[in-house]
C-alpha positions in Angstrom: 14.7 -9.4 22.3 12.5 -7.7 24.9 14.8 -4.7 25.4 16.0 -4.4 21.8 14.9 -1.7 19.5 15.5 -1.8 15.7 15.5 1.4 13.8 14.9 0.7 10.1 15.6 2.9 7.1 15.4 2.8 3.3 18.1 0.1 3.1 15.8 -2.5 4.5 13.2 -1.9 1.7 15.7 -1.8 -1.2 15.5 -5.6 -1.4 11.8 -5.2 -1.9 12.4 -2.9 -4.9 11.6 0.4 -3.1 13.6 3.3 -4.4 15.5 5.1 -1.6 16.0 8.8 -1.2 19.8 8.4 -1.0 22.4 6.3 -2.8 22.5 5.1 -6.3 19.3 5.9 -8.2 18.0 7.6 -5.1 15.2 10.2 -5.1 17.7 13.0 -4.2 18.0 13.5 -7.9 14.4 14.8 -7.7 15.3 17.2 -4.9 12.9 15.9 -2.2 14.1 18.6 0.3 12.1 21.0 -1.8 9.4 18.7 -3.2 8.5 16.9 0.0 7.7 20.0 2.1 4.6 21.5 3.6 5.5 24.7 1.8 5.4 22.9 -1.5 2.0 21.3 -0.6 0.6 24.8 -0.1 2.4 26.5 -3.0 2.4 23.7 -5.7 -0.4 21.4 -4.5 -0.9 19.6 -7.8 2.8 18.7 -8.4 3.2 17.8 -4.7 0.3 15.3 -4.8 1.3 13.9 -8.1 4.8 13.3 -6.8 3.4 11.4 -3.8 1.0 9.5 -6.1 4.0 8.1 -8.0 5.7 7.3 -4.7 2.6 5.3 -3.8 2.6 3.5 -7.1 6.2 2.5 -6.5 5.3 1.0 -3.1 1.8 -0.5 -3.6 2.8 -3.8 -5.1 6.0 -4.2 -3.2 6.2 -7.2 -0.9 8.0 -7.5 2.4 11.4 -9.2 2.3 12.9 -11.7 4.7 14.2 -8.9 7.0 10.6 -7.5 7.4 9.3 -11.0 8.0 11.9 -12.0 10.5 11.5 -8.8 12.5 7.8 -9.4 12.6 8.1 -13.0 13.8 10.7 -12.1 16.4 8.3 -9.6 18.1 11.1 -7.0 18.4 10.3 -3.4 18.7 10.8 -1.5 15.4 10.9 2.2 14.8 10.8 2.6 11.0 11.6 5.7 9.0 10.0 4.1 6.0 6.6 5.2 4.7 6.2 2.1 2.4 3.9 0.0 4.7 6.1 -3.1 4.3 6.4 -3.8 8.1 2.6 -3.8 8.3 2.4 -6.1 5.2 4.8 -8.4 7.0 2.2 -8.6 9.9 4.4 -6.8 12.4 2.5 -6.4 15.6 1.2 -2.8 15.6 2.0 -2.3 19.3 5.6 -3.1 18.4 5.9 -0.8 15.5 6.3 3.0 15.2 6.2 4.6 11.8 8.1 7.7 12.8 7.8 9.4 9.4 4.2 8.3 8.7 2.6 5.9 6.2 1.8 6.8 2.6 -1.4 4.7 2.8 -3.0 7.3 5.1 -4.2 10.9 4.9 -5.4 13.4 7.4 -6.9 16.9 7.8 -4.3 19.7 7.7 -4.6 20.6 11.4 -5.1 17.0 12.7 -3.4 16.4 16.0 -4.3 12.8 17.0 -3.7 9.4 15.4 -7.4 8.5 15.5 -7.9 11.3 12.9 -5.9 9.3 10.3 -8.0 7.9 7.4 -7.2 5.6 4.5 -6.0 7.4 1.5 -7.5 5.4 -1.4 -4.8 6.2 -4.0 -5.9 3.2 -6.0 -9.2 4.9 -6.9 -7.4 7.6 -8.7 -7.6 7.6 -12.5 -4.2 8.5 -14.0 -5.9 9.9 -17.1 -7.4 12.7 -15.0 -4.7 12.8 -12.4 -4.7 16.3 -11.1 -8.5 16.6 -10.6 -8.8 13.1 -9.1 -6.1 13.9 -6.6 -7.8 17.2 -5.7 -11.0 15.2 -5.1 -9.3 12.6 -3.1 -7.7 15.2 -0.8 -10.8 17.5 -0.8 -9.0 20.3 -2.6 -11.0 22.7 -4.8 -10.8 22.2 -8.6 -8.6 25.3 -8.9 -6.1 23.9 -6.4 -7.3 26.1 -3.5 -6.9 24.5 -0.1 -9.7 24.6 2.5 -8.2 24.9 6.0 -11.0 22.9 7.5 -11.9 20.3 4.8 -8.7 19.7 2.8 -6.4 16.7 3.5 -2.8 15.8 3.0 -0.8 12.6 3.0 0.2 11.3 6.5 3.9 11.8 5.9 6.4 13.9 7.9 7.8 16.5 5.5 11.2 18.0 5.5 10.1 21.3 6.9 8.0 19.8 9.8 8.7 18.5 13.3 8.0 15.2 15.0 4.7 15.2 16.9 2.4 12.7 18.6 0.9 12.0 15.1 4.2 10.1 14.7 4.3 8.6 18.2 7.4 10.6 18.9 7.3 10.4 22.7 6.6 6.7 22.6 9.7 6.3 20.3 11.9 8.2 22.8 10.6 6.0 25.6 11.5 2.9 23.7 15.0 4.2 23.0 15.5 5.2 26.6 14.4 1.8 27.9 16.3 -0.3 25.4 19.4 -2.3 26.3 20.3 -2.7 22.6 19.7 -0.4 19.6 20.2 -1.7 16.1 20.3 0.8 13.2 19.4 -1.1 10.1 19.7 0.3 6.6 19.7 3.9 7.6 22.1 6.7 6.7 21.8 8.5 10.1 20.9 11.8 8.3 17.8 12.8 10.2 17.3 14.2 13.7 15.7 11.1 15.1 18.4 8.6 14.3 21.2 11.1 15.4 19.4 11.6 18.7 18.9 7.8 19.2 22.6 7.2 18.4 23.7 9.8 21.0 21.4 8.3 23.7 22.8 4.8 22.9 26.4 6.0 23.1 26.1 8.2 26.2 23.9 5.7 28.1 26.4 2.9 27.4 23.8 0.8 25.5 24.8 -1.9 23.0 24.7 -0.1 19.6 24.9 -1.9 16.3 24.8 -0.6 12.8 23.8 -3.0 10.0 24.5 -1.8 6.4 26.6 -2.9 3.5 27.8 0.7 3.2 27.4 2.3 6.6 27.5 6.0 6.9 30.7 7.4 8.4 28.7 9.4 11.0 28.1 6.1 12.8 31.8 5.6 13.5 32.4 5.5 17.2 34.5 3.2 19.4 31.4 1.8 21.2 29.4 1.2 18.0 29.6 -2.2 16.3 29.5 -1.9 12.5 28.2 -4.9 10.7 28.6 -4.7 6.9 25.7 -7.0 5.9 22.4 -6.7 4.2 19.4 -6.5 6.5 18.1 -9.9 5.4 21.5 -11.6 6.0 21.8 -10.0 9.5 18.3 -10.8 10.5 18.5 -14.4 9.5 21.7 -14.8 11.6 20.9 -12.6 14.6 17.2 -13.2 15.2 
């Protein structure tokens, strides 16, 4: 598995009870393309932080499933779009894991540029009975919701109106894709720039490309792409 890269999406975490953005009961009903934006963080800071607080609550007690565990034990390189921390809970080696969209357990200053600037976001300390003010305190935002450019913090999550940077190990991810012999897309809808780019590299560089999903997106359809209509857990148990 040395030259295999697995790109995981929300479908891998569904079996752990994590609500996806897309599909049945997905968060698209809550319009995340407007809610999960840097613009919304600046304009509607309270509702933005409360929305992510509830996302954290939905993830905090979730446990990794067999797919996460098998991937961790196989020492395969994983690039995950998920922010739910489940690959880390499964003890996936950190040097073999890239969280390309961030991790909800971390926060950072607004203008942070380097990963060593990430700090633990202690969402658990927040009292829901005083939710707005406790979130403002956690993220160093003034009581009236005013953001301080130097002191205020934000969740370490790539938002819909932002670009991939080194905070998300983007160049490292591109190197992994470039060096891979096999790319496996697992539980992802191929709807973001990174997965689309990785798919194009895989096809045009004549790599082995596999898509694992019970209901694969039609955008993956290509003569050189192997479509496997299985859950991530069933595929991982058989393949790895």
